[in-house]
Backbone bond lengths (Angstrom), bond angles and torsions (degrees), N, CA, C in turn:
res aa  C-N    CA-C-N  psi(-1)  N-CA   C-N-CA  omega(-1)  CA-C   N-CA-C  phi
1 M - - - 1.435 - - 1.529 111.21 -
2 F 1.331 119.14 -44.70 1.461 120.87 -179.61 1.518 110.33 -62.31
3 E 1.340 116.12 -34.45 1.461 118.55 176.97 1.514 109.69 -62.40
4 E 1.341 115.70 -39.42 1.453 120.53 177.18 1.525 110.18 -60.09
5 L 1.337 115.71 -36.31 1.450 120.84 -176.93 1.520 112.32 -80.56
6 S 1.324 117.01 -46.38 1.459 117.33 -169.48 1.513 114.98 -126.22
7 G 1.299 118.87 -16.37 1.446 118.84 -177.31 1.511 112.68 -120.27
8 G 1.309 116.73 1.23 1.453 121.22 -178.83 1.507 111.50 -82.46
9 P 1.316 115.29 179.53 1.466 119.03 -178.29 1.520 112.05 -61.97
10 L 1.314 114.94 143.29 1.451 121.79 172.61 1.520 107.79 -81.91
11 P 1.314 118.10 173.27 1.466 119.41 179.13 1.526 113.89 -53.18
12 N 1.324 117.87 -27.29 1.465 120.56 179.43 1.527 112.57 -87.14
13 G 1.339 117.87 5.06 1.457 121.88 176.74 1.513 114.87 89.10
14 R 1.333 118.73 -9.82 1.456 121.51 179.02 1.520 109.51 -90.85
15 Y 1.309 115.85 166.92 1.453 121.95 177.51 1.525 109.28 -97.25
16 P 1.339 117.87 149.17 1.468 118.75 178.36 1.522 110.19 -66.05
17 E 1.306 115.28 145.35 1.458 120.27 176.82 1.523 110.94 -86.38
18 I 1.316 115.66 -28.83 1.467 120.96 178.30 1.521 108.05 -132.15
19 T 1.323 116.13 128.88 1.454 121.88 174.75 1.517 107.76 -117.84
20 L 1.316 115.68 126.43 1.461 121.58 176.00 1.530 107.39 -105.79
21 T 1.300 116.66 130.37 1.459 121.81 177.07 1.516 107.09 -112.42
22 I 1.329 114.55 107.72 1.463 122.78 -172.14 1.529 109.82 -100.31
23 F 1.301 115.86 138.31 1.461 123.88 175.16 1.527 105.88 -118.80
24 P 1.340 119.00 102.20 1.467 121.11 -169.77 1.528 116.13 -55.80
25 H 1.327 118.54 -29.20 1.456 120.37 -176.45 1.528 113.44 -99.76
26 L 1.328 116.63 7.07 1.460 120.76 -179.69 1.529 109.83 -114.55
27 Q 1.306 115.50 164.24 1.459 120.28 177.58 1.521 111.83 -99.10
28 E 1.329 117.09 8.26 1.461 121.25 177.34 1.514 109.21 -119.90
29 F 1.337 115.39 152.82 1.458 121.14 171.40 1.518 108.22 -146.70
30 L 1.334 115.50 154.95 1.464 121.03 -179.51 1.514 110.17 -93.50
31 V 1.306 115.60 141.35 1.456 122.61 174.58 1.519 107.36 -121.47
32 I 1.327 116.07 121.78 1.470 122.11 176.75 1.520 106.34 -112.79
33 D 1.315 115.81 111.18 1.455 122.67 -175.48 1.523 108.29 -112.08
34 T 1.323 116.47 113.22 1.471 120.87 -178.66 1.531 111.47 -114.69
35 R 1.307 117.15 24.81 1.468 119.24 -178.48 1.518 112.47 -62.91
36 D 1.317 118.45 -28.00 1.460 121.34 -179.57 1.526 112.47 -99.22
37 G 1.322 117.43 16.30 1.461 120.37 -179.94 1.516 112.40 93.62
38 A 1.314 117.62 -61.92 1.466 121.19 177.00 1.526 108.30 -77.53
39 A 1.307 115.60 151.85 1.463 119.68 -179.38 1.524 110.49 -80.85
40 D 1.305 115.07 130.88 1.459 121.99 171.82 1.521 104.90 -112.59
41 I 1.316 116.91 113.56 1.457 121.93 -175.23 1.514 109.31 -113.42
42 A 1.326 114.41 139.52 1.462 119.50 178.77 1.524 109.20 -145.55
43 V 1.315 114.74 151.88 1.453 121.30 169.08 1.525 105.42 -97.81
44 M 1.322 115.92 121.87 1.459 120.09 177.76 1.520 109.08 -108.31
45 S 1.299 115.44 153.52 1.453 122.13 177.96 1.524 109.46 -99.50
46 T 1.310 116.19 142.88 1.462 119.64 176.50 1.526 110.87 -62.60
47 D 1.324 117.40 -25.03 1.472 120.47 177.52 1.523 112.09 -62.49
48 E 1.345 117.02 -26.99 1.459 121.13 178.51 1.522 111.63 -70.41
49 I 1.325 116.60 -24.72 1.463 121.90 -175.26 1.519 111.34 -102.70
50 F 1.324 115.76 -52.85 1.465 121.33 -173.94 1.530 110.24 -90.11
51 N 1.320 114.24 73.27 1.467 121.48 -179.24 1.533 108.69 -113.85
52 D 1.312 117.01 -175.39 1.475 120.83 -178.67 1.528 112.14 -57.52
53 E 1.310 116.16 -38.29 1.471 119.80 -179.79 1.529 110.69 -63.00
54 Y 1.329 116.78 -40.95 1.473 121.18 177.14 1.530 109.76 -60.13
55 Y 1.324 116.38 -50.84 1.462 120.00 -177.07 1.530 111.65 -63.47
56 R 1.324 118.08 -36.64 1.461 120.23 176.17 1.530 110.81 -64.43
57 A 1.326 117.00 -40.53 1.467 120.80 178.43 1.527 111.16 -63.60
58 V 1.331 116.80 -43.50 1.468 120.68 178.47 1.526 110.27 -64.96
59 E 1.324 117.39 -43.98 1.458 120.87 179.40 1.522 111.26 -60.18
60 S 1.312 117.31 -41.16 1.460 121.56 178.91 1.531 110.71 -64.44
61 E 1.330 116.09 -46.92 1.468 120.63 178.74 1.536 110.57 -61.02
62 F 1.335 116.28 -45.07 1.463 120.00 -178.20 1.519 111.40 -65.92
63 S 1.318 117.47 -39.77 1.461 121.20 178.50 1.522 110.46 -58.26
64 S 1.319 116.55 -45.61 1.470 120.54 178.70 1.525 110.90 -65.21
65 M 1.318 116.08 -44.38 1.449 121.72 -178.30 1.528 111.46 -63.14
66 L 1.306 117.31 -40.44 1.460 122.83 -177.17 1.522 111.51 -61.80
67 R 1.309 116.93 -33.66 1.469 121.36 -175.78 1.531 113.15 -88.42
68 E 1.313 118.89 3.32 1.461 121.52 -175.95 1.520 113.88 -85.27
69 G 1.325 119.52 9.09 1.458 123.65 -173.57 1.507 115.98 -57.66
70 G 1.321 116.63 -35.42 1.459 120.37 178.35 1.512 113.40 57.44
71 D 1.340 116.67 -136.10 1.453 121.14 -175.50 1.534 113.03 -86.99
72 R 1.320 118.03 2.46 1.469 121.75 177.94 1.543 109.89 -130.18
73 P 1.321 117.34 64.74 1.469 119.42 -173.73 1.528 113.99 -63.24
74 F 1.340 118.33 -36.00 1.464 118.94 -179.90 1.527 111.19 -67.01
75 L 1.312 116.68 -43.65 1.457 120.32 178.01 1.527 110.58 -61.82
76 H 1.319 114.56 -41.89 1.463 119.32 178.66 1.529 110.89 -61.08
77 L 1.339 117.41 -45.67 1.462 120.78 -179.63 1.529 111.66 -65.34
78 M 1.324 116.96 -32.22 1.474 120.09 178.51 1.529 111.14 -66.16
79 H 1.320 116.92 -32.94 1.462 121.46 -178.45 1.526 112.80 -90.96
80 L 1.322 116.72 -8.53 1.459 121.41 -175.73 1.527 114.22 -60.20
81 P 1.347 120.98 -41.23 1.476 118.98 179.48 1.531 113.19 -58.73
82 G 1.312 117.85 -41.22 1.467 120.80 178.04 1.515 111.96 -66.17
83 Q 1.331 115.73 -39.47 1.457 119.79 178.24 1.520 110.92 -66.51
84 L 1.335 116.46 -39.59 1.462 120.18 178.07 1.526 110.27 -64.49
85 D 1.320 117.50 -41.95 1.460 121.49 177.42 1.528 110.27 -58.14
86 D 1.325 116.48 -46.65 1.466 120.47 178.49 1.527 111.30 -61.52
87 T 1.322 116.70 -40.11 1.464 121.18 179.78 1.520 111.36 -65.04
88 L 1.337 116.49 -47.01 1.473 120.24 179.46 1.521 110.85 -57.74
89 R 1.315 116.99 -45.32 1.469 120.95 -179.70 1.522 111.42 -68.70
90 G 1.319 115.68 -43.68 1.461 119.43 -178.30 1.518 112.90 -63.26
91 V 1.324 116.62 -44.36 1.468 119.78 179.20 1.533 109.56 -65.97
92 A 1.346 117.18 -41.57 1.476 119.70 177.79 1.533 110.38 -60.57
93 M 1.329 116.71 -43.64 1.467 119.46 -179.89 1.523 110.33 -63.89
94 N 1.323 117.56 -40.41 1.462 120.17 177.95 1.527 110.93 -60.40
95 F 1.320 117.23 -41.15 1.468 120.76 179.70 1.521 111.03 -67.48
96 I 1.337 117.46 -39.00 1.464 120.65 177.66 1.520 110.03 -65.34
97 L 1.339 116.67 -47.19 1.463 120.03 179.42 1.525 111.30 -60.95
98 D 1.316 116.30 -39.68 1.457 120.00 177.73 1.532 110.70 -60.49
99 K 1.342 117.52 -43.26 1.472 121.40 177.99 1.525 111.47 -62.15
100 L 1.349 116.61 -27.67 1.461 120.97 179.70 1.527 112.42 -90.36
101 G 1.331 116.60 5.19 1.452 120.23 177.44 1.517 114.14 80.27
102 V 1.325 117.88 19.66 1.458 122.15 179.48 1.520 108.81 -94.65
103 N 1.319 116.43 131.07 1.451 121.64 175.08 1.529 107.85 -82.47
104 F 1.327 116.77 96.26 1.469 119.89 -175.30 1.529 112.55 -73.15
105 H 1.335 118.01 -6.92 1.457 121.10 175.12 1.533 111.36 -81.13
106 D 1.326 117.38 -17.71 1.460 122.36 179.56 1.528 108.66 -90.00
107 E 1.325 116.20 81.53 1.465 121.76 -172.75 1.525 113.28 -62.49
108 D 1.322 118.52 -23.89 1.469 120.55 -179.73 1.526 112.37 -74.00
109 N 1.326 117.47 -19.70 1.462 120.60 -176.01 1.530 113.33 -121.29
110 L 1.323 116.85 25.55 1.461 119.65 178.49 1.524 110.45 -72.74
111 P 1.326 117.72 136.48 1.459 119.61 175.85 1.519 110.24 -73.60
112 E 1.328 115.57 157.08 1.458 119.25 173.48 1.521 107.53 -83.35
113 V 1.323 114.94 132.08 1.452 122.03 -176.05 1.520 108.93 -122.98
114 V 1.317 115.38 133.73 1.456 121.59 173.70 1.515 106.86 -120.17
115 V 1.329 115.32 136.55 1.454 120.91 177.44 1.517 107.54 -110.90
116 F 1.319 115.59 124.39 1.447 122.28 178.78 1.524 107.10 -109.88
117 V 1.328 116.60 117.18 1.462 121.42 -177.30 1.528 108.59 -96.84
118 I 1.323 115.32 119.81 1.465 121.29 178.21 1.525 106.86 -89.95
119 S 1.327 115.55 93.66 1.458 121.86 178.75 1.521 107.91 -162.71
120 G 1.316 116.77 176.55 1.453 122.44 173.51 1.508 114.32 44.36
121 P 1.344 117.00 -119.35 1.461 120.64 -176.67 1.528 114.11 -59.52
122 T 1.309 117.59 -32.76 1.464 119.67 179.97 1.518 111.13 -65.77
123 L 1.335 117.15 -36.05 1.463 119.95 177.91 1.528 111.37 -68.98
124 A 1.328 117.06 -21.33 1.458 120.71 178.83 1.527 111.91 -79.37
125 I 1.323 117.07 -18.64 1.466 121.25 176.17 1.523 107.43 -74.23
126 P 1.323 118.44 137.97 1.475 118.36 179.08 1.531 111.31 -53.17
127 Q 1.311 114.77 132.34 1.459 121.91 -175.71 1.523 111.75 -56.10
128 D 1.323 117.74 -39.01 1.461 119.72 -178.46 1.523 112.00 -64.38
129 Q 1.349 118.28 -28.85 1.462 120.59 177.08 1.528 110.85 -70.07
130 V 1.320 116.12 -41.47 1.467 119.61 179.03 1.526 109.79 -64.72
131 V 1.337 116.00 -44.72 1.461 120.35 -179.87 1.526 110.91 -64.88
132 A 1.341 117.72 -40.48 1.472 121.10 178.74 1.528 110.68 -62.50
133 G 1.322 116.78 -40.12 1.466 119.64 177.19 1.518 111.66 -64.68
134 F 1.326 115.77 -38.33 1.460 121.67 176.93 1.522 109.98 -61.87
135 E 1.336 116.13 -45.33 1.473 120.65 178.66 1.523 111.00 -61.48
136 E 1.332 116.19 -41.43 1.469 120.19 179.37 1.524 111.22 -63.28
137 M 1.330 115.43 -41.74 1.459 119.96 -179.97 1.526 111.27 -61.91
138 L 1.334 116.81 -37.48 1.462 120.94 -175.41 1.518 114.61 -93.33
139 S 1.316 117.66 -7.75 1.462 120.00 -173.41 1.526 113.16 -59.07
140 Q 1.308 118.60 -31.01 1.465 121.63 179.54 1.526 112.81 -86.48
141 R 1.326 116.35 -10.63 1.463 119.51 -172.93 1.521 114.26 -114.84
142 L 1.335 117.90 -7.96 1.464 121.67 -178.85 1.519 109.92 -137.70
143 S 1.331 115.66 159.24 1.460 119.43 171.69 1.516 108.61 -69.46
144 S 1.313 117.58 160.14 1.464 120.68 -176.97 1.525 111.39 -62.62
145 G 1.335 117.60 -35.95 1.465 120.76 177.81 1.515 112.40 -64.09
146 D 1.343 115.67 -42.24 1.473 119.69 178.07 1.518 111.11 -67.63
147 T 1.338 116.01 -39.83 1.464 119.87 178.40 1.523 110.16 -61.05
148 E 1.321 116.47 -43.88 1.459 120.64 179.53 1.529 111.25 -62.97
149 R 1.325 116.53 -42.86 1.469 120.68 -179.56 1.524 110.91 -62.59
150 W 1.341 116.99 -46.22 1.460 119.67 -179.11 1.523 111.26 -70.94
151 S 1.311 117.92 -30.10 1.460 120.40 175.95 1.525 110.39 -65.44
152 Q 1.337 116.09 -38.51 1.466 119.58 177.05 1.526 110.97 -65.85
153 I 1.320 116.73 -40.05 1.468 120.35 178.51 1.525 109.80 -64.79
154 L 1.338 117.23 -43.43 1.463 120.89 177.18 1.526 110.05 -59.69
155 A 1.321 117.67 -46.16 1.464 121.51 179.94 1.532 111.09 -59.69
156 E 1.326 117.12 -41.35 1.468 120.91 178.71 1.536 111.11 -64.01
157 L 1.335 116.47 -42.49 1.461 119.97 179.50 1.527 111.12 -66.62
158 I 1.329 117.15 -40.69 1.465 120.55 177.02 1.524 109.77 -61.66
159 Q 1.320 116.65 -43.58 1.465 120.32 179.78 1.529 110.84 -62.02
160 R 1.315 116.89 -43.50 1.464 120.28 179.68 1.526 111.18 -64.73
161 E 1.329 117.42 -39.51 1.472 120.99 177.64 1.531 109.87 -65.31
162 T 1.319 117.04 -41.52 1.467 121.47 178.72 1.526 110.61 -61.86
163 E 1.320 116.92 -41.66 1.467 120.82 178.71 1.526 111.15 -67.39
164 A 1.327 116.82 -35.22 1.462 120.46 -179.55 1.521 112.05 -72.07
165 F 1.333 116.64 -33.92 1.462 120.71 -176.95 1.524 108.99 -150.22
166 P 1.339 117.80 82.92 1.472 121.11 -176.96 1.525 111.65 -62.61
167 P 1.345 117.06 142.88 1.472 119.87 178.20 1.526 110.16 -67.86
168 T 1.340 116.13 145.48 1.463 122.39 178.67 1.517 109.68 -95.51
169 N 1.322 116.54 174.86 1.470 120.70 177.60 1.521 111.66 -61.88
170 D 1.344 117.84 -35.87 1.456 120.98 177.33 1.515 110.91 -60.61
171 V 1.313 116.55 -41.71 1.458 122.19 -179.42 1.525 110.30 -66.93
172 L 1.323 117.01 -37.42 1.462 120.12 178.71 1.519 110.49 -60.21
173 G 1.327 117.34 -39.31 1.468 120.78 177.01 1.510 111.67 -66.99
174 E 1.327 117.20 -39.14 1.460 121.50 179.13 1.519 111.88 -64.99
175 S 1.332 117.49 -28.50 1.455 120.39 -175.33 1.517 112.35 -66.94
176 M 1.296 117.46 -13.69 1.459 120.51 -178.59 1.526 112.90 -92.49
177 T 1.324 118.30 -0.49 1.458 120.69 -179.29 1.521 110.54 -97.61
178 D 1.316 115.90 155.41 1.463 120.65 178.65 1.524 111.43 -62.84
179 E 1.341 117.88 -32.18 1.452 120.58 -177.11 1.515 112.44 -62.56
180 S 1.331 117.50 -29.98 1.458 119.74 -179.05 1.521 111.90 -71.15
181 L 1.327 117.06 -13.08 1.464 120.46 -176.92 1.520 113.30 -96.95
182 D 1.312 116.86 5.71 1.458 119.25 -179.62 1.514 110.87 -82.39
183 P 1.337 117.91 131.96 1.460 119.66 173.86 1.516 108.65 -71.62
184 Y 1.288 115.39 162.56 1.455 121.66 -179.49 1.522 107.24 -101.18
185 Y 1.316 116.60 113.12 1.457 120.49 -178.26 1.523 108.67 -90.39
186 I 1.327 116.18 106.95 1.457 120.03 -179.46 1.517 110.43 -94.98
187 W 1.304 116.91 -23.11 1.464 120.51 -178.30 1.510 107.41 -151.11
188 Q 1.303 116.33 131.09 1.451 119.16 176.60 1.510 108.91 -143.40
189 N 1.311 115.77 128.61 1.451 121.28 175.63 1.522 107.04 -69.65
190 R 1.292 117.47 121.65 1.453 120.24 -174.33 1.523 113.25 -94.52
191 N 1.316 117.82 14.91 1.474 121.41 179.05 1.500 110.90 -87.28
C-alpha cells in the first residue's frame, strides 16, 4: 500500500526519484532518495530547511508578488493566498533539493519528487500496514537489516505523530475512500 502511495508509478508511469514523508506535527521527516538506484534514506530536521535564509527568500518572493497588482488590485489580492501557498511550497522544495545536492535551477534534470503526508486519513490506517508497504517499497533497494531499521524509525515517527494529533472519527471514515490514498505531489518534473 505505501508503494501505491509514495513509491508507485507516477501519472507518467515512472517512479519518483525522491519521496519525502512528512509528519506535520514533528520536526523530522524522512527522505528516500533513489536517484542512484539503491535507496538512500535519511531523517532530516525542519531546522535544516526553515532557517533565516528560507524566511528571507519567502519574504523577498512575497514582496515582489504583493506589488504585482497592476490595474486589477482586487483580483490580484483575491489570488494572492494561492500564490503565497505555491511560493511557500516552492521555496521549501528548493531548500530541500539543495540539501540533497540537486541543482534546482537545472529544470531539464530535476528529479521527480512525491511528498507523502502522514496525517489525517493515513493515521487512521493501521500502522503495521503503512510500515509493511514501506518495507515492500524498499525491499529491492536495501538490505533486509537496513529495511528493518528504517521501518522501525518510520513506525516511531508515525506513533509520535499519532500522539501529537490523534485521528478523529471523521478521519476514520475518510480513510476508507480512494481520495485518502493519493500522494501529495509538491514537485514534478514535467519533461
